[in-house]
N, CA and C atoms of all chains as a GROMACS GRO file, in nm:
protein
  543
    1MET      N    1   0.558  -1.189  -2.176
    1MET     CA    2   0.610  -1.133  -2.051
    1MET      C    3   0.502  -1.141  -1.945
    2GLU      N    4   0.525  -1.220  -1.843
    2GLU     CA    5   0.425  -1.235  -1.737
    2GLU      C    6   0.473  -1.161  -1.613
    3ILE      N    7   0.394  -1.062  -1.572
    3ILE     CA    8   0.438  -0.973  -1.466
    3ILE      C    9   0.407  -1.028  -1.328
    4LEU      N   10   0.287  -1.091  -1.314
    4LEU     CA   11   0.243  -1.134  -1.180
    4LEU      C   12   0.336  -1.236  -1.113
    5PRO      N   13   0.386  -1.340  -1.184
    5PRO     CA   14   0.481  -1.431  -1.116
    5PRO      C   15   0.611  -1.364  -1.076
    6ILE      N   16   0.657  -1.263  -1.156
    6ILE     CA   17   0.783  -1.196  -1.122
    6ILE      C   18   0.767  -1.114  -0.993
    7VAL      N   19   0.659  -1.036  -0.986
    7VAL     CA   20   0.636  -0.953  -0.866
    7VAL      C   21   0.613  -1.041  -0.744
    8ALA      N   22   0.537  -1.151  -0.762
    8ALA     CA   23   0.507  -1.238  -0.648
    8ALA      C   24   0.633  -1.310  -0.600
    9ALA      N   25   0.720  -1.350  -0.695
    9ALA     CA   26   0.844  -1.417  -0.653
    9ALA      C   27   0.936  -1.320  -0.582
   10GLY      N   28   0.941  -1.193  -0.630
   10GLY     CA   29   1.020  -1.093  -0.559
   10GLY      C   30   0.970  -1.070  -0.418
   11CYS      N   31   0.836  -1.066  -0.402
   11CYS     CA   32   0.777  -1.052  -0.269
   11CYS      C   33   0.818  -1.168  -0.180
   12CYS      N   34   0.812  -1.291  -0.233
   12CYS     CA   35   0.843  -1.409  -0.151
   12CYS      C   36   0.989  -1.407  -0.108
   13ILE      N   37   1.081  -1.380  -0.203
   13ILE     CA   38   1.225  -1.388  -0.171
   13ILE      C   39   1.264  -1.280  -0.072
   14LEU      N   40   1.223  -1.152  -0.102
   14LEU     CA   41   1.262  -1.044  -0.012
   14LEU      C   42   1.191  -1.055   0.122
   15GLY      N   43   1.067  -1.107   0.123
   15GLY     CA   44   0.998  -1.126   0.250
   15GLY      C   45   1.064  -1.232   0.336
   16GLY      N   46   1.111  -1.340   0.274
   16GLY     CA   47   1.180  -1.444   0.351
   16GLY      C   48   1.311  -1.396   0.408
   17ILE      N   49   1.390  -1.324   0.324
   17ILE     CA   50   1.518  -1.271   0.373
   17ILE      C   51   1.493  -1.170   0.485
   18GLY      N   52   1.392  -1.085   0.468
   18GLY     CA   53   1.364  -0.984   0.570
   18GLY      C   54   1.312  -1.042   0.699
   19THR      N   55   1.234  -1.152   0.690
   19THR     CA   56   1.188  -1.218   0.812
   19THR      C   57   1.305  -1.272   0.893
   20ILE      N   58   1.409  -1.318   0.825
   20ILE     CA   59   1.526  -1.367   0.898
   20ILE      C   60   1.609  -1.251   0.952
   21ILE      N   61   1.630  -1.146   0.870
   21ILE     CA   62   1.729  -1.043   0.904
   21ILE      C   63   1.678  -0.948   1.012
   22HIS      N   64   1.553  -0.900   1.001
   22HIS     CA   65   1.507  -0.797   1.093
   22HIS      C   66   1.498  -0.851   1.235
   23THR      N   67   1.516  -0.760   1.332
   23THR     CA   68   1.522  -0.803   1.472
   23THR      C   69   1.399  -0.761   1.552
   24HIS      N   70   1.335  -0.651   1.516
   24HIS     CA   71   1.217  -0.608   1.593
   24HIS      C   72   1.096  -0.693   1.555
   25ASN      N   73   1.004  -0.711   1.653
   25ASN     CA   74   0.890  -0.801   1.631
   25ASN      C   75   0.796  -0.752   1.522
   26ILE      N   76   0.765  -0.621   1.527
   26ILE     CA   77   0.671  -0.568   1.429
   26ILE      C   78   0.730  -0.572   1.288
   27ASN      N   79   0.863  -0.548   1.279
   27ASN     CA   80   0.927  -0.558   1.147
   27ASN      C   81   0.919  -0.700   1.094
   28LYS      N   82   0.938  -0.797   1.183
   28LYS     CA   83   0.927  -0.936   1.140
   28LYS      C   84   0.787  -0.966   1.089
   29ILE      N   85   0.684  -0.912   1.157
   29ILE     CA   86   0.548  -0.944   1.115
   29ILE      C   87   0.513  -0.873   0.985
   30ILE      N   88   0.568  -0.749   0.966
   30ILE     CA   89   0.545  -0.680   0.838
   30ILE      C   90   0.606  -0.760   0.724
   31MET      N   91   0.729  -0.809   0.744
   31MET     CA   92   0.793  -0.888   0.639
   31MET      C   93   0.720  -1.020   0.615
   32PHE      N   94   0.660  -1.076   0.722
   32PHE     CA   95   0.584  -1.199   0.706
   32PHE      C   96   0.456  -1.174   0.626
   33ALA      N   97   0.394  -1.057   0.645
   33ALA     CA   98   0.277  -1.022   0.565
   33ALA      C   99   0.316  -1.005   0.418
   34LEU      N  100   0.437  -0.950   0.395
   34LEU     CA  101   0.487  -0.938   0.257
   34LEU      C  102   0.504  -1.076   0.194
   35LEU      N  103   0.559  -1.171   0.271
   35LEU     CA  104   0.579  -1.308   0.221
   35LEU      C  105   0.445  -1.373   0.189
   36GLU      N  106   0.343  -1.348   0.274
   36GLU     CA  107   0.213  -1.410   0.250
   36GLU      C  108   0.147  -1.353   0.125
   37SER      N  109   0.165  -1.220   0.102
   37SER     CA  110   0.106  -1.162  -0.018
   37SER      C  111   0.171  -1.219  -0.144
   38GLY      N  112   0.304  -1.238  -0.138
   38GLY     CA  113   0.371  -1.300  -0.252
   38GLY      C  114   0.328  -1.443  -0.273
   39LEU      N  115   0.302  -1.514  -0.164
   39LEU     CA  116   0.255  -1.653  -0.174
   39LEU      C  117   0.120  -1.660  -0.244
   40ILE      N  118   0.028  -1.568  -0.207
   40ILE     CA  119  -0.105  -1.572  -0.269
   40ILE      C  120  -0.096  -1.533  -0.417
   41GLY      N  121  -0.005  -1.439  -0.450
   41GLY     CA  122   0.016  -1.405  -0.590
   41GLY      C  123   0.068  -1.522  -0.670
   42LEU      N  124   0.161  -1.599  -0.613
   42LEU     CA  125   0.213  -1.716  -0.683
   42LEU      C  126   0.106  -1.823  -0.701
   43ILE      N  127   0.022  -1.843  -0.597
   43ILE     CA  128  -0.085  -1.943  -0.608
   43ILE      C  129  -0.183  -1.904  -0.718
   44ALA      N  130  -0.217  -1.773  -0.723
   44ALA     CA  131  -0.313  -1.728  -0.824
   44ALA      C  132  -0.252  -1.731  -0.964
   45SER      N  133  -0.119  -1.717  -0.974
   45SER     CA  134  -0.058  -1.718  -1.107
   45SER      C  135  -0.053  -1.858  -1.167
   46PHE      N  136  -0.072  -1.962  -1.082
   46PHE     CA  137  -0.081  -2.098  -1.135
   46PHE      C  138  -0.225  -2.144  -1.147
   47TYR      N  139  -0.321  -2.049  -1.142
   47TYR     CA  140  -0.464  -2.072  -1.166
   47TYR      C  141  -0.531  -2.160  -1.061
   48TYR      N  142  -0.475  -2.170  -0.940
   48TYR     CA  143  -0.548  -2.238  -0.833
   48TYR      C  144  -0.630  -2.134  -0.758
   49LEU      N  145  -0.746  -2.096  -0.817
   49LEU     CA  146  -0.815  -1.978  -0.766
   49LEU      C  147  -0.888  -2.005  -0.635
   50ASP      N  148  -0.942  -2.128  -0.616
   50ASP     CA  149  -1.011  -2.157  -0.490
   50ASP      C  150  -0.913  -2.158  -0.373
   51VAL      N  151  -0.794  -2.213  -0.398
   51VAL     CA  152  -0.691  -2.212  -0.294
   51VAL      C  153  -0.650  -2.068  -0.262
   52ALA      N  154  -0.643  -1.984  -0.366
   52ALA     CA  155  -0.605  -1.844  -0.343
   52ALA      C  156  -0.711  -1.772  -0.261
   53ILE      N  157  -0.840  -1.800  -0.288
   53ILE     CA  158  -0.947  -1.734  -0.212
   53ILE      C  159  -0.944  -1.777  -0.066
   54ILE      N  160  -0.931  -1.909  -0.042
   54ILE     CA  161  -0.932  -1.958   0.096
   54ILE      C  162  -0.810  -1.906   0.172
   55SER      N  163  -0.693  -1.907   0.109
   55SER     CA  164  -0.574  -1.861   0.181
   55SER      C  165  -0.576  -1.711   0.202
   56SER      N  166  -0.638  -1.635   0.110
   56SER     CA  167  -0.646  -1.491   0.134
   56SER      C  168  -0.751  -1.457   0.239
   57VAL      N  169  -0.849  -1.547   0.262
   57VAL     CA  170  -0.940  -1.525   0.376
   57VAL      C  171  -0.868  -1.557   0.507
   58LEU      N  172  -0.789  -1.664   0.508
   58LEU     CA  173  -0.728  -1.709   0.634
   58LEU      C  174  -0.600  -1.634   0.670
   59GLU      N  175  -0.543  -1.557   0.576
   59GLU     CA  176  -0.417  -1.487   0.604
   59GLU      C  177  -0.430  -1.378   0.711
   60PRO      N  178  -0.535  -1.289   0.710
   60PRO     CA  179  -0.543  -1.191   0.818
   60PRO      C  180  -0.576  -1.252   0.954
   61VAL      N  181  -0.639  -1.371   0.954
   61VAL     CA  182  -0.666  -1.438   1.082
   61VAL      C  183  -0.533  -1.477   1.149
   62ALA      N  184  -0.442  -1.533   1.069
   62ALA     CA  185  -0.311  -1.572   1.122
   62ALA      C  186  -0.233  -1.451   1.169
   63THR      N  187  -0.239  -1.341   1.091
   63THR     CA  188  -0.169  -1.219   1.130
   63THR      C  189  -0.227  -1.160   1.258
   64LEU      N  190  -0.360  -1.166   1.272
   64LEU     CA  191  -0.423  -1.113   1.394
   64LEU      C  192  -0.381  -1.192   1.517
   65ILE      N  193  -0.375  -1.326   1.504
   65ILE     CA  194  -0.337  -1.407   1.620
   65ILE      C  195  -0.191  -1.380   1.659
   66LEU      N  196  -0.104  -1.367   1.557
   66LEU     CA  197   0.037  -1.332   1.585
   66LEU      C  198   0.048  -1.197   1.654
   67LEU      N  199  -0.034  -1.100   1.609
   67LEU     CA  200  -0.026  -0.966   1.667
   67LEU      C  201  -0.076  -0.965   1.811
   68LEU      N  202  -0.181  -1.044   1.840
   68LEU     CA  203  -0.227  -1.053   1.979
   68LEU      C  204  -0.118  -1.110   2.068
   69GLY      N  205  -0.047  -1.211   2.017
   69GLY     CA  206   0.063  -1.269   2.095
   69GLY      C  207   0.174  -1.170   2.119
   70VAL      N  208   0.211  -1.091   2.015
   70VAL     CA  209   0.317  -0.991   2.030
   70VAL      C  210   0.278  -0.885   2.130
   71LEU      N  211   0.150  -0.842   2.126
   71LEU     CA  212   0.103  -0.737   2.218
   71LEU      C  213   0.111  -0.785   2.362
   72LYS      N  214   0.066  -0.909   2.386
   72LYS     CA  215   0.071  -0.962   2.522
   72LYS      C  216   0.215  -0.981   2.569
   73TYR      N  217   0.305  -1.022   2.477
   73TYR     CA  218   0.446  -1.043   2.510
   73TYR      C  219   0.513  -0.912   2.553
   74GLU      N  220   0.490  -0.806   2.473
   74GLU     CA  221   0.548  -0.676   2.507
   74GLU      C  222   0.493  -0.623   2.640
   75PHE      N  223   0.363  -0.645   2.662
   75PHE     CA  224   0.301  -0.597   2.786
   75PHE      C  225   0.360  -0.668   2.907
   76ILE      N  226   0.382  -0.799   2.896
   76ILE     CA  227   0.439  -0.875   3.008
   76ILE      C  228   0.583  -0.832   3.033
   77ILE      N  229   0.662  -0.813   2.925
   77ILE     CA  230   0.802  -0.772   2.942
   77ILE      C  231   0.812  -0.635   3.009
   78LYS      N  232   0.724  -0.541   2.970
   78LYS     CA  233   0.735  -0.407   3.028
   78LYS      C  234   0.684  -0.400   3.170
   79ASN      N  235   0.596  -0.489   3.211
   79ASN     CA  236   0.536  -0.478   3.344
   79ASN      C  237   0.580  -0.586   3.441
   80LYS      N  238   0.687  -0.657   3.413
   80LYS     CA  239   0.721  -0.774   3.495
   80LYS      C  240   0.767  -0.732   3.635
   81LYS      N  241   0.858  -0.633   3.641
   81LYS     CA  242   0.909  -0.592   3.771
   81LYS      C  243   0.801  -0.526   3.856
   82LYS      N  244   0.715  -0.449   3.788
   82LYS     CA  245   0.611  -0.379   3.864
   82LYS      C  246   0.510  -0.477   3.922
   83TYR      N  247   0.480  -0.583   3.851
   83TYR     CA  248   0.390  -0.683   3.906
   83TYR      C  249   0.451  -0.747   4.030
   84SER      N  250   0.582  -0.776   4.024
   84SER     CA  251   0.640  -0.848   4.136
   84SER      C  252   0.650  -0.761   4.260
   85THR      N  253   0.650  -0.626   4.244
   85THR     CA  254   0.658  -0.544   4.364
   85THR      C  255   0.521  -0.494   4.408
   86GLU      N  256   0.431  -0.461   4.315
   86GLU     CA  257   0.309  -0.392   4.354
   86GLU      C  258   0.192  -0.486   4.380
   87VAL      N  259   0.181  -0.594   4.306
   87VAL     CA  260   0.066  -0.682   4.324
   87VAL      C  261   0.083  -0.760   4.454
   88PRO      N  262  -0.015  -0.759   4.541
   88PRO     CA  263  -0.001  -0.832   4.668
   88PRO      C  264   0.002  -0.983   4.647
   89VAL      N  265   0.089  -1.049   4.720
   89VAL     CA  266   0.104  -1.193   4.708
   89VAL      C  267   0.011  -1.259   4.810
   90LEU      N  268  -0.073  -1.348   4.764
   90LEU     CA  269  -0.178  -1.402   4.850
   90LEU      C  270  -0.132  -1.523   4.931
   91THR      N  271  -0.024  -1.589   4.889
   91THR     CA  272   0.012  -1.715   4.954
   91THR      C  273   0.115  -1.695   5.063
   92LYS      N  274   0.127  -1.574   5.114
   92LYS     CA  275   0.233  -1.551   5.212
   92LYS      C  276   0.190  -1.598   5.351
   93MET      N  277  -0.101  -1.157  -2.309
   93MET     CA  278  -0.176  -1.058  -2.233
   93MET      C  279  -0.226  -0.948  -2.324
   94GLU      N  280  -0.346  -0.902  -2.295
   94GLU     CA  281  -0.404  -0.802  -2.384
   94GLU      C  282  -0.352  -0.663  -2.353
   95SER      N  283  -0.378  -0.617  -2.230
   95SER     CA  284  -0.337  -0.481  -2.196
   95SER      C  285  -0.198  -0.485  -2.136
   96SER      N  286  -0.099  -0.482  -2.223
   96SER     CA  287   0.038  -0.508  -2.177
   96SER      C  288   0.097  -0.390  -2.103
   97LEU      N  289   0.066  -0.268  -2.150
   97LEU     CA  290   0.128  -0.150  -2.090
   97LEU      C  291   0.080  -0.129  -1.947
   98VAL      N  292  -0.049  -0.153  -1.923
   98VAL     CA  293  -0.106  -0.134  -1.789
   98VAL      C  294  -0.041  -0.230  -1.690
   99THR      N  295  -0.032  -0.357  -1.728
   99THR     CA  296   0.029  -0.456  -1.637
   99THR      C  297   0.177  -0.427  -1.615
  100PHE      N  298   0.244  -0.375  -1.719
  100PHE     CA  299   0.386  -0.343  -1.705
  100PHE      C  300   0.407  -0.231  -1.604
  101VAL      N  301   0.322  -0.126  -1.613
  101VAL     CA  302   0.334  -0.013  -1.520
  101VAL      C  303   0.304  -0.058  -1.377
  102ILE      N  304   0.200  -0.140  -1.361
  102ILE     CA  305   0.164  -0.186  -1.226
  102ILE      C  306   0.274  -0.276  -1.170
  103GLY      N  307   0.337  -0.356  -1.257
  103GLY     CA  308   0.447  -0.441  -1.212
  103GLY      C  309   0.567  -0.361  -1.168
  104ILE      N  310   0.599  -0.254  -1.242
  104ILE     CA  311   0.713  -0.169  -1.203
  104ILE      C  312   0.685  -0.103  -1.068
  105VAL      N  313   0.562  -0.055  -1.049
  105VAL     CA  314   0.526   0.005  -0.919
  105VAL      C  315   0.538  -0.097  -0.807
  106GLY      N  316   0.495  -0.220  -0.835
  106GLY     CA  317   0.503  -0.325  -0.733
  106GLY      C  318   0.645  -0.358  -0.696
  107ILE      N  319   0.735  -0.371  -0.797
  107ILE     CA  320   0.874  -0.407  -0.768
  107ILE      C  321   0.944  -0.296  -0.690
  108ILE      N  322   0.918  -0.169  -0.728
  108ILE     CA  323   0.978  -0.057  -0.655
  108ILE      C  324   0.929  -0.054  -0.511
  109SER      N  325   0.799  -0.084  -0.492
  109SER     CA  326   0.745  -0.084  -0.355
  109SER      C  327   0.803  -0.196  -0.272
  110VAL      N  328   0.826  -0.314  -0.334
  110VAL     CA  329   0.887  -0.425  -0.259
  110VAL      C  330   1.028  -0.388  -0.212
  111LEU      N  331   1.107  -0.328  -0.303
  111LEU     CA  332   1.242  -0.287  -0.262
  111LEU      C  333   1.236  -0.182  -0.152
  112LYS      N  334   1.138  -0.089  -0.164
  112LYS     CA  335   1.133   0.018  -0.065
  112LYS      C  336   1.085  -0.032   0.070
  113VAL      N  337   0.994  -0.131   0.072
  113VAL     CA  338   0.949  -0.182   0.201
  113VAL      C  339   1.061  -0.262   0.267
  114PHE      N  340   1.154  -0.314   0.186
  114PHE     CA  341   1.265  -0.388   0.246
  114PHE      C  342   1.371  -0.294   0.302
  115LEU      N  343   1.385  -0.175   0.240
  115LEU     CA  344   1.496  -0.087   0.276
  115LEU      C  345   1.459   0.025   0.372
  116THR      N  346   1.328   0.056   0.387
  116THR     CA  347   1.289   0.169   0.472
  116THR      C  348   1.312   0.136   0.618
  117LYS      N  349   1.365   0.233   0.694
  117LYS     CA  350   1.391   0.208   0.836
  117LYS      C  351   1.269   0.234   0.923
  118SER      N  352   1.191   0.337   0.888
  118SER     CA  353   1.079   0.376   0.973
  118SER      C  354   0.971   0.269   0.972
  119ARG      N  355   0.922   0.236   1.093
  119ARG     CA  356   0.826   0.126   1.104
  119ARG      C  357   0.688   0.167   1.057
  120ALA      N  358   0.652   0.293   1.082
  120ALA     CA  359   0.518   0.339   1.043
  120ALA      C  360   0.511   0.366   0.894
  121LEU      N  361   0.627   0.394   0.831
  121LEU     CA  362   0.626   0.423   0.687
  121LEU      C  363   0.620   0.296   0.604
  122LYS      N  364   0.648   0.180   0.668
  122LYS     CA  365   0.642   0.056   0.591
  122LYS      C  366   0.499   0.014   0.560
  123LEU      N  367   0.403   0.055   0.646
  123LEU     CA  368   0.267   0.003   0.631
  123LEU      C  369   0.193   0.056   0.509
  124PRO      N  370   0.200   0.189   0.475
  124PRO     CA  371   0.135   0.231   0.351
  124PRO      C  372   0.196   0.167   0.228
  125ILE      N  373   0.329   0.144   0.230
  125ILE     CA  374   0.392   0.082   0.114
  125ILE      C  375   0.350  -0.064   0.102
  126LEU      N  376   0.331  -0.130   0.218
  126LEU     CA  377   0.280  -0.268   0.216
  126LEU      C  378   0.139  -0.273   0.159
  127CYS      N  379   0.057  -0.172   0.197
  127CYS     CA  380  -0.078  -0.163   0.143
  127CYS      C  381  -0.074  -0.142  -0.009
  128CYS      N  382   0.023  -0.062  -0.056
  128CYS     CA  383   0.040  -0.037  -0.199
  128CYS      C  384   0.075  -0.166  -0.273
  129ILE      N  385   0.162  -0.250  -0.212
  129ILE     CA  386   0.198  -0.378  -0.274
  129ILE      C  387   0.076  -0.468  -0.284
  130ASN      N  388  -0.007  -0.468  -0.177
  130ASN     CA  389  -0.126  -0.552  -0.181
  130ASN      C  390  -0.223  -0.508  -0.291
  131PHE      N  391  -0.237  -0.375  -0.308
  131PHE     CA  392  -0.324  -0.328  -0.416
  131PHE      C  393  -0.268  -0.367  -0.552
  132CYS      N  394  -0.135  -0.358  -0.567
  132CYS     CA  395  -0.073  -0.396  -0.694
  132CYS      C  396  -0.099  -0.542  -0.726
  133ILE      N  397  -0.087  -0.630  -0.623
  133ILE     CA  398  -0.106  -0.772  -0.650
  133ILE      C  399  -0.252  -0.803  -0.680
  134ALA      N  400  -0.345  -0.731  -0.612
  134ALA     CA  401  -0.487  -0.751  -0.643
  134ALA      C  402  -0.518  -0.710  -0.786
  135ALA      N  403  -0.460  -0.597  -0.830
  135ALA     CA  404  -0.483  -0.553  -0.969
  135ALA      C  405  -0.420  -0.650  -1.068
  136LEU      N  406  -0.302  -0.704  -1.035
  136LEU     CA  407  -0.237  -0.797  -1.127
  136LEU      C  408  -0.314  -0.929  -1.136
  137ILE      N  409  -0.374  -0.972  -1.021
  137ILE     CA  410  -0.456  -1.095  -1.026
  137ILE      C  411  -0.578  -1.072  -1.116
  138ALA      N  412  -0.642  -0.954  -1.099
  138ALA     CA  413  -0.761  -0.926  -1.179
  138ALA      C  414  -0.727  -0.913  -1.327
  139LEU      N  415  -0.605  -0.865  -1.360
  139LEU     CA  416  -0.570  -0.850  -1.502
  139LEU      C  417  -0.512  -0.979  -1.561
  140TYR      N  418  -0.455  -1.065  -1.476
  140TYR     CA  419  -0.384  -1.183  -1.526
  140TYR      C  420  -0.480  -1.293  -1.566
  141ILE      N  421  -0.588  -1.311  -1.485
  141ILE     CA  422  -0.678  -1.424  -1.504
  141ILE      C  423  -0.801  -1.376  -1.582
  142LYS      N  424  -0.826  -1.437  -1.695
  142LYS     CA  425  -0.933  -1.388  -1.783
  142LYS      C  426  -1.060  -1.469  -1.762
  143SER      N  427  -1.112  -1.465  -1.638
  143SER     CA  428  -1.240  -1.530  -1.612
  143SER      C  429  -1.305  -1.459  -1.493
  144PRO      N  430  -1.436  -1.474  -1.472
  144PRO     CA  431  -1.501  -1.406  -1.358
  144PRO      C  432  -1.450  -1.452  -1.223
  145MET      N  433  -1.398  -1.574  -1.215
  145MET     CA  434  -1.344  -1.624  -1.089
  145MET      C  435  -1.222  -1.541  -1.045
  146GLY      N  436  -1.146  -1.490  -1.141
  146GLY     CA  437  -1.032  -1.406  -1.109
  146GLY      C  438  -1.075  -1.276  -1.044
  147ALA      N  439  -1.189  -1.221  -1.090
  147ALA     CA  440  -1.240  -1.099  -1.028
  147ALA      C  441  -1.282  -1.124  -0.885
  148ILE      N  442  -1.345  -1.241  -0.860
  148ILE     CA  443  -1.386  -1.273  -0.722
  148ILE      C  444  -1.264  -1.290  -0.633
  149ALA      N  445  -1.161  -1.359  -0.684
  149ALA     CA  446  -1.038  -1.378  -0.605
  149ALA      C  447  -0.972  -1.245  -0.575
  150ALA      N  448  -0.972  -1.153  -0.673
  150ALA     CA  449  -0.910  -1.023  -0.652
  150ALA      C  450  -0.984  -0.943  -0.547
  151VAL      N  451  -1.120  -0.950  -0.550
  151VAL     CA  452  -1.200  -0.876  -0.451
  151VAL      C  453  -1.174  -0.929  -0.310
  152VAL      N  454  -1.175  -1.062  -0.295
  152VAL     CA  455  -1.153  -1.122  -0.163
  152VAL      C  456  -1.014  -1.090  -0.112
  153TYR      N  457  -0.914  -1.096  -0.200
  153TYR     CA  458  -0.777  -1.065  -0.158
  153TYR      C  459  -0.762  -0.919  -0.118
  154PHE      N  460  -0.827  -0.829  -0.193
  154PHE     CA  461  -0.822  -0.686  -0.163
  154PHE      C  462  -0.874  -0.658  -0.022
  155ILE      N  463  -0.994  -0.712   0.009
  155ILE     CA  464  -1.056  -0.686   0.139
  155ILE      C  465  -0.970  -0.742   0.252
  156SER      N  466  -0.928  -0.868   0.239
  156SER     CA  467  -0.859  -0.932   0.352
  156SER      C  468  -0.718  -0.877   0.372
  157SER      N  469  -0.650  -0.836   0.264
  157SER     CA  470  -0.516  -0.779   0.281
  157SER      C  471  -0.523  -0.642   0.346
  158THR      N  472  -0.631  -0.565   0.316
  158THR     CA  473  -0.647  -0.436   0.383
  158THR      C  474  -0.671  -0.454   0.532
  159VAL      N  475  -0.751  -0.557   0.568
  159VAL     CA  476  -0.774  -0.588   0.710
  159VAL      C  477  -0.643  -0.621   0.780
  160SER      N  478  -0.558  -0.701   0.715
  160SER     CA  479  -0.430  -0.742   0.775
  160SER      C  480  -0.338  -0.623   0.798
  161SER      N  481  -0.326  -0.536   0.696
  161SER     CA  482  -0.238  -0.420   0.706
  161SER      C  483  -0.284  -0.326   0.817
  162ASN      N  484  -0.416  -0.305   0.825
  162ASN     CA  485  -0.467  -0.215   0.929
  162ASN      C  486  -0.452  -0.274   1.067
  163ALA      N  487  -0.456  -0.407   1.079
  163ALA     CA  488  -0.434  -0.470   1.210
  163ALA      C  489  -0.291  -0.446   1.257
  164ILE      N  490  -0.194  -0.454   1.166
  164ILE     CA  491  -0.055  -0.427   1.203
  164ILE      C  492  -0.038  -0.281   1.246
  165ALA      N  493  -0.104  -0.189   1.173
  165ALA     CA  494  -0.095  -0.048   1.209
  165ALA      C  495  -0.156  -0.021   1.346
  166HIS      N  496  -0.268  -0.088   1.377
  166HIS     CA  497  -0.333  -0.069   1.506
  166HIS      C  498  -0.244  -0.120   1.620
  167THR      N  499  -0.176  -0.235   1.597
  167THR     CA  500  -0.086  -0.287   1.701
  167THR      C  501   0.032  -0.195   1.723
  168LEU      N  502   0.084  -0.135   1.614
  168LEU     CA  503   0.194  -0.039   1.628
  168LEU      C  504   0.151   0.082   1.712
  169GLY      N  505   0.027   0.130   1.688
  169GLY     CA  506  -0.024   0.239   1.770
  169GLY      C  507  -0.040   0.201   1.915
  170GLU      N  508  -0.084   0.078   1.941
  170GLU     CA  509  -0.099   0.031   2.079
  170GLU      C  510   0.037   0.027   2.149
  171LEU      N  511   0.141  -0.018   2.077
  171LEU     CA  512   0.275  -0.024   2.138
  171LEU      C  513   0.326   0.115   2.170
  172ASN      N  514   0.304   0.211   2.079
  172ASN     CA  515   0.347   0.349   2.106
  172ASN      C  516   0.273   0.408   2.226
  173LYS      N  517   0.142   0.376   2.236
  173LYS     CA  518   0.062   0.424   2.348
  173LYS      C  519   0.113   0.366   2.480
  174MET      N  520   0.154   0.239   2.476
  174MET     CA  521   0.208   0.174   2.595
  174MET      C  522   0.339   0.239   2.639
  175ASP      N  523   0.424   0.277   2.541
  175ASP     CA  524   0.549   0.346   2.573
  175ASP      C  525   0.522   0.482   2.639
  176GLU      N  526   0.426   0.558   2.584
  176GLU     CA  527   0.394   0.688   2.644
  176GLU      C  528   0.339   0.672   2.785
  177PHE      N  529   0.260   0.568   2.808
  177PHE     CA  530   0.203   0.544   2.941
  177PHE      C  531   0.313   0.508   3.040
  178GLU      N  532   0.416   0.433   2.991
  178GLU     CA  533   0.529   0.399   3.078
  178GLU      C  534   0.611   0.522   3.114
  179LYS      N  535   0.623   0.616   3.017
  179LYS     CA  536   0.700   0.738   3.046
  179LYS      C  537   0.628   0.825   3.149
  180LYS      N  538   0.495   0.825   3.147
  180LYS     CA  539   0.420   0.910   3.239
  180LYS      C  540   0.428   0.856   3.382
  181ARG      N  541   0.440   0.724   3.398
  181ARG     CA  542   0.435   0.669   3.534
  181ARG      C  543   0.561   0.695   3.611
   0.00000   0.00000   0.00000
């Protein structure tokens, strides 16, 4: 009975379904982190340990870049009208 | 596998946490459960692979997955702070 491939496959399947189903941005990124953890578990269960180490180092970098993009996106959406009225236009 | 009961218990905890992270509605409550899943997978990697390289992989995965989870939590806090700032204006 091998437990690690079962848990990792469950993570991958439910993470993929959740990435499609959820609608909020942060929920999508949480489910994507779940999918990545399952991916690293599956890689390690097939004994590709160097690939598992490199991908587990690079996984938070990808998540950080996605989160910076989401933060800037939300900030632009919330402040769009205020910029168009309050910021002085220089080319007038 | 040598220590079968330990891996079985950790696997059950992991599967329950995966189902719960999929079904929980609260956004802030998903992050500790995600951290729990990451710890479960790190422990399963360390128990599954019977060589010193497995221990190194488990340590690296533990550190980097904690960094990722905390980054998501920090962004959630920033979004809530932005909402409160919008309400004050």
